[in-house]
N, C-alpha and C positions, 0 to 999 in steps of 0.2 A: 504493500500500500504506500502510495506516494506521501511523503511527509509534507504537512501544510506549511506554507511559507509565512514567516512572521514579518510584519512591517518593521524595518530597522528603526531603532531609536536614534535620536540626535547624537547621543554618545557614540553609537555604532558608526554613524556617518562621519563624525569628526575625528575619531580616534586614529584611524590609519593616516588621515591627512596631517594631523598634528605630529605624529611620529615621523612621517616622511619629511616634513619641514625641519624637524630637529635633526634628523640624520643628514639631510642636505646641507644644513648649516655646519654640522660637524665635519662633513666631507670637505667643504670649502675651507674651513679653519685648519684642518689637518693637512690637506693636500694642495691648497691654493689653486693655481691655474690648472693643475693636473687632475682636478676633481672630476672632470668630464671624461677622463680616460680610464674609468674603472670604478672609482669610489661612488659616483652618482648612480651608476648602473646597479651596484650592490644595494644601495639604499632603496632604489626603486623596486628591486626584486624582493627585498625584505618587507617593504610596504605592501607589495602585491600579496605576499604570504599572509600578512596580518589581515588584509581585506578579505582574503579567501576564507580564513578561519571564521571571521565574523559572518560571512555569507553562509558557510556550512552550519554555523550555530543557528542561523535563522531559517534553515530548511533546505538550502541548495545542496546538491550533490557535487562531488568533485568533477564528475563528467560534465555537468552543466557549466561549472566555472571554467573548465578547460576549453569547452566549446566557445564560451564568451571570449577567452583570451585569444584563441585562434582567429575568431571573427574580428576582434580588435586589431590584431597584428595584420590581418589580410588587408585592412583598410589602407595600410601604409606601404604595401608591396609596390604599388605604382611609384610612390615617392622613392623607395629604395632603388628601383631600377633607374630612375632619373639620376639619383646620386651616383650610382656606378657609371652611368654614361657621362655625367659631368666630370668625374674623376679622369676618365679616358680623354675627354675633350681638353681638359687643362694640360694633361701630359703631352698630347699630340700637338696642341697649339703652341706650347712652349718649344717643342722640338722643331716645329715648322717655321718658327720665327714670327707667328701671328701676334702673340702677346708681346714679345720684345719690340716688334714694329710699333704697336700701339703705345708702348712705353716711350719709345724713342721720339715719336711725333708729339706725344703728350708733353714731354719735357721741353720740346721746342715751342709749343703753342701756349701752354698754361703758365700763368704768373702766380707765384706764391701768395700774393696779396688777395687774390680772389679764387684761389684754388679750391677751397672747401665749398664755396657757393657754386662754383662752376661744376664741381663733381656732383653735387646734389642735382643741379639742373640737367646735366647730361644724362644721369641715370633716370631722372623723371621722364625725359622725352623718350628714351629708349623703352622704358617699362610701359609707358602709355601706348607706344606704338605696337608692342608685341604682347602686352597683357601678362607679363611674367616677371615678377621680382627675382625669382631664382635664376632665370636665364640672364637677366641683366647683371646680377651680382657676379655670376660665373664668367662673364665675358668682359664687358666694359668695366665692371667693378674690380676685377683682378688686375686689369691694366692700370686703372687709376691708383690702386694700392702700390703698384710698381712706380708710378710717377711720384707718388708721395715719398717713397723711399729715396728716389733720386734727388728730390728737393729737400730731404731731411725734414719733412712735415710729419705731424703726429699720425701714427697708424690708427689709433683709436678714434680720433676725430674724423679721419678719412673714411673709416668703416662706418661711422655714424652718418656721414654725409651720403655714402653709397646707399645705405639702408633707408634713410629718409627719402631720398629721391626715388629709389626703386619701389618703395611701398606707396608713395604718393601716386606715381604713374600707374602702378598695378591697381590701386584702389579706384581710380576714376576711369579705367579703361574698360570698355564694353567687351573686350576680348578676355578679360581676367576671369578665372574660375570662381574666385571668391566673390567678385562683383556680380556674377550671375547667380551664385548660390544664395547669397543673403536675401535678395528680393524673392527668389523662388520659395524659400522657407517661410518668409513673412507674408507672402501673397501679394506682392506689389509688382509694378511694371519696372523693367530694367532701367529705362532711360529716365523715368520719374525718380527712381532710386538714386541714380547718378546725379541728377540735378539737385535733389534734396541734400545729398552729401556735400555738395560744394559749399554750403553755408558753414560747415565746420572745417572742411578740408582746405579750402583756399586760405582763410586767415591763418590756420595752423602752419601751412607751408610757407606763407610769407614771413611769419615770425621765425621759422626755422632758417630761412635764407638770410634774414637780417642777422641772426646769431652767428651763422657761418661766415658772413662778411666781417663781423666784428672780430671773430677769432682769426680770420685771415689777416686782417690789418694789424692785430695785436701780436700775432705769432706768424710773421711772414716767412718763416723758414730760415735756417742757418746756412743753407747751401749757397755757395758763391757761384758765379757764372762758371768759374773754373771747375767746380765740383760737378755741375750739371754737364758741362762739356766732356769731363772725364768719363762720366757714366755713359754718355752717348757714344764716346769713342770705344769704350769697352763693348757696348752692344754691337757696334759696327765691326769690331774685330772678331766677335764671337758668332755673329750671324750674317747671312746675306739678307739685308733689309730692303724693303720696297713696298709700294702701295699694293702691288699684286698679291702680297701675302695676307692682305685683309679680305680677300675673296671668301675664305671660309666663314668669316664673321658676317659678311653680306648675305651669303647663302643661308646661314642659320637664322638671321633676322627676317629674311624673306619667308622662310618656311614658317616661322612663328606668326608673322603677319597673316599668312595664308591659313592660319589656324591648324597647322599640322600638330598632332599631339606631341608633348614635350619629349618623351622618350625616343621615338624615331627621329625627331628633328635634331636633338642633341647627338644622337648616335651617328647620324649622317654627317654632322659637323665634325665629330671626332674622326670618322673615317677619312673625310676630306682633308683634315689636318695631317693624318698619316701619309696620305698621298702627296700633299704639298711638301712635307718634310723630305720625302724621297726625291721629289723633283727639284727642290730649291735649296736644300741644306745638306747636299752630299758631302761637302767638306767637313761640316760639323759632325755628321754621322761617322765619317771615316776616322775622325779623331777619337771617337768613342769605341771603335771596334777593338776587341781584345785580340791579342796575338794568337795566331792559330786559325782564326776565322778568315775566310775569303771576303772580299768586299761585298759580294751579293748576299752571302749567308749572314755576314755581320750586319749589313743594312737591315735585313729582315728582322734579325733578333733585336736590334736597337729600337726599331719602330714598333715591333710587337710588344716589347717591354714597356714602351711609353704608354700603351693602352692599360696594362694591368699594374705596373709598378712606377709609372712616372718617369721623370728624367733627372739627371744630376749633372750640373755644370761646375766647372772649376775655372774661375776668373780671379784676377788679383784683388777683387773687392768682395769681402765676405757677405755684405748686405745684398749684393746682387746675386751671389750664389744662393743664399737662402730664399730669395724671391723667385728665382728661376728654377731651382731644383725642387720640383713638386709634381703633384698630379698622380694619375693612375687610379684604378679601381681600389687598390689596397689602401689608399689614403682616406677612403670613405667608409671603410669597414667599421671603425670605431663609432662613427656617426650613426651607422645603421644599427649597431649594437645598442647605442643609447636610445634610439627611436623604438626598437623592439621592447626594451625594458620599460620605457615610459608608457607605451601603449598597452602593455600588459597590465600595468597598474590601473590605468584609466578604464580598461575593459572590465576588470573585476569590480571596480566601483560602480560602473553602470549596471552590470549584470546583477549585482547584489542589491541594487536600488539605493545604494548609499549616496551617490551623487545627487539623485533626485530629492532625497530627504534633506540633504544639506541646502540645496537650492530653494526648496519650499520654506525652510527656516529663514533664509535670507529675504524672501519675498514678503513674509508676514509683517504686517505693520506698515507696508507701503501705501501711502494715501494720495499724494500729489503726483503730477506728471514728472516732476523732478525726482521723486522717490522711485518711480517705476523705471525711468530711463537710467538713472545712476545705478540702480541695482542690477539692471540688465547688463550694463557695461562692466560692472564689478563681477557679475556672474560669468561673463565671457572671459574676463581676465583669470578668474579662478578656474574655469574649465580649461583654459590654456595651460595653467600651472599643473593641473591634476591629470588631465587626459593627454597632455603634450601634443595636441594636434589642433591646428587652426580650423580645420573643417568641423571637428567636433565642437569647437568653441562657437561656431556659428549655428550648426544644426541643433544641438541640444537646447541651448537657451531659446532659440527661435521656436522650437516645438513647444517648449514649456510655457512660454510667455505669450504666444500668439493670441489665444482666447482671452487671456487676462487683459491685454491691451485693448481689445475690442470691447470687453465688458466695462472698462473704465473710460470709454469714449475717446481713446487715442488712436489716431490713424496708424495703419501698419507701416507707413513710411518711417515713423518714429522708431519702430522696432528694427526694420531693415538697416537704417542708418546706425543705430546703436550696436547692432551685431558686428558691423564693420569697424566702427570706432573702437569697440572693446575687444573684438575677436581677431580681426585681421591684423591690426597694427601692433598689438602687444606680443604676438607670437614670436617674432625674431629676438625679443628681449629676454627670453627664457632659455637658458643653456640646454635644458633637456627637452624642450619642445622641438618638433621636427624642423621648424623654420630656424630656431636659434642654433640647433646643432648643425644645420646646413650652412648657415652663414659663417659659423665658426670654422667649419671645414673648408669653405671656399676662400674666405677673406683672411684666415689665420689670425683672427683677433677674437678673444673671448667675449661673449655677450656682456659679462660683468664689467668689461673695460669700455665697450662702445655704448653701453646703455645710457651713459651720461651725455652722450653726444648725438644720439638718434633723436634729435629734437622734435621732428615731425611726429614720430611714433609716440612720444611722451606727451606732447602738447595737445594733440588732437583729442584723446579721451578726456583730458581735463577740461578742455574748452567745451566739449559736448555736454559734460555734466553741468558746467556753469550756464550754458544756454538753457538747459532743462529747468534749472531752478529759477532762472530769470524769466522763463516763458518766451524765449527768443526762438522764432521759427519752429514752434511746436504745433503740428497739425492735429486738429480735433474732429471727431465725427459728430454729426447732428443726430439727435434721437429720431427713430430707433437706431441703435449702434450696429451698423453692418459695414463690412469692408467696402461695399460699393456705394455707400451713402454719400451724400454731399458733404465735403469736408470744409472745416473752417480753420483759419490760421490765426494763432494768437501771437 
C-alpha cells in the first residue's frame, strides 16, 4: 500500500536551504576562489541528501526522489552540450588566431578611458542581435577580456561590463529564450512584454554605462603605449593575423541571427575554427608538433587536441600565455559537475514540495502591488540560488504567482517583467547557478569578484522593486479581473 504523502512543514522546507547556505559559506571561507572546484559540489550533494531524507520522512520513496533528480538533471543536458561545444570553440578559435585577431584590433581601437563602457555597449549590441548572452560572452567577451589584459585594466570590472551588456541585449531581444519564456509562462504577448520591460531596463542600463564611464576615467589603465604595442607585436609574432580570421565569428553570429539552435551553431563555429587553424596557422601548429610526428599527423593531433583539451602557448609574456592557453571540452567538465550537483538539489526540493512550501510562506502577508512584485523578484532570486537554473527561476514563480496576480487585479505584464528582472538577471551572479558557472568558465573570473561590477544585473531588480512601491508603470486590471480585461496604468 502506497504511503500517504505529508505536507512538508516550514521547518522541513527551510532546513536543507539553511544548511546549504552555511556549508556554502564554509566552503568559500575555507577554500576561497577554489570553492567552485569541488567544495561547493560536496555541499550541494550533502544538501541534496538532507532534502531527500526529509522527502522520505514525508512519504516519498527513494525511487520517486531518484526519478525527480534524473528529470532535474535532464533539464540541463542541453546546456551541458552547449558548454562542451563552447569549450571546443574557444580552443579552436585560439589556435586559428580568431580570438588573438580580435584582441589585436581591440587594443588598436579601444581607449582605456572608455573601455569599460565600450565593452558593455559592444556586448549589448551583439547579444541583442543574436539573443544569447552565453554566445556573446564566449566570443566577443573572451576577446574583450584579452584586450583588458593588454591594457592592464581590471579583469573583474571587464567581466562585469561583459555580463551587463550581454544580459541587457539578451533581455530585450525577441530572439532570446528567456525573453520568450517569461511572457509564455505569465500569459502575455512577447512584444508587449519587451516594451513593458524597457521602463526598468533602459534606466538601469544607462546608470550602468555612467558607472562604467566613471570607472574608466578614474582607472584609465596603467599600460603605456609601449606596453600595448609590445603585446600587439607578440600577437603578430605568435600568429598570422588578419581580418579573414574573423570569418568564423561572422558565420557563428549569422547562424545565431538565423535562429539556429545554440549547440549546432557553436559546434559549426568550433569546426570552422579547426579548419581555419589548419589553413592559416600552419607555422604555429608546426611549432607545437612533438618530435617523432610527421607534419600531417602532428597537425591533426594538435587541432584534434584543441577540441577536447584546448591549446597552450609559450610567449615571453606570462599574462598573454594565461589568456591564450585555454579552451577544450575538458575545461568545462568542472562547470558541468557543478551544474549537475546544483540541479540535483533543486530537483529534490521541488519533488518533495519543499520549494513550494517555502514560496507560499514568502507570499503570505503580501497586500500591495509593491509587496507582490518585490516578493516575486525575491522568489526568482531565491529559486536561482536553490535550483541553480534561470529557467526554473522563471517557470516556477511564474506558475505559482500567475493566478494570484490576477486575483489581486494586477496585469500579467507585471509578472512577466518581474520574472525577468529577478530570474534572468541574477542568474550569472550565483557561482553554482548554470549561468554563473558558465560565465566563470568562459571569462575566468569568479562571480564573487565580478558581482560588484555587473551593475546592470544588480541595479535592475532594485529599480523594479522601487517602481513597484512607488506605483510607477504598474498595470492594473479593471473588474472583473481577467487577463484579457481592459487594463489601467497607475
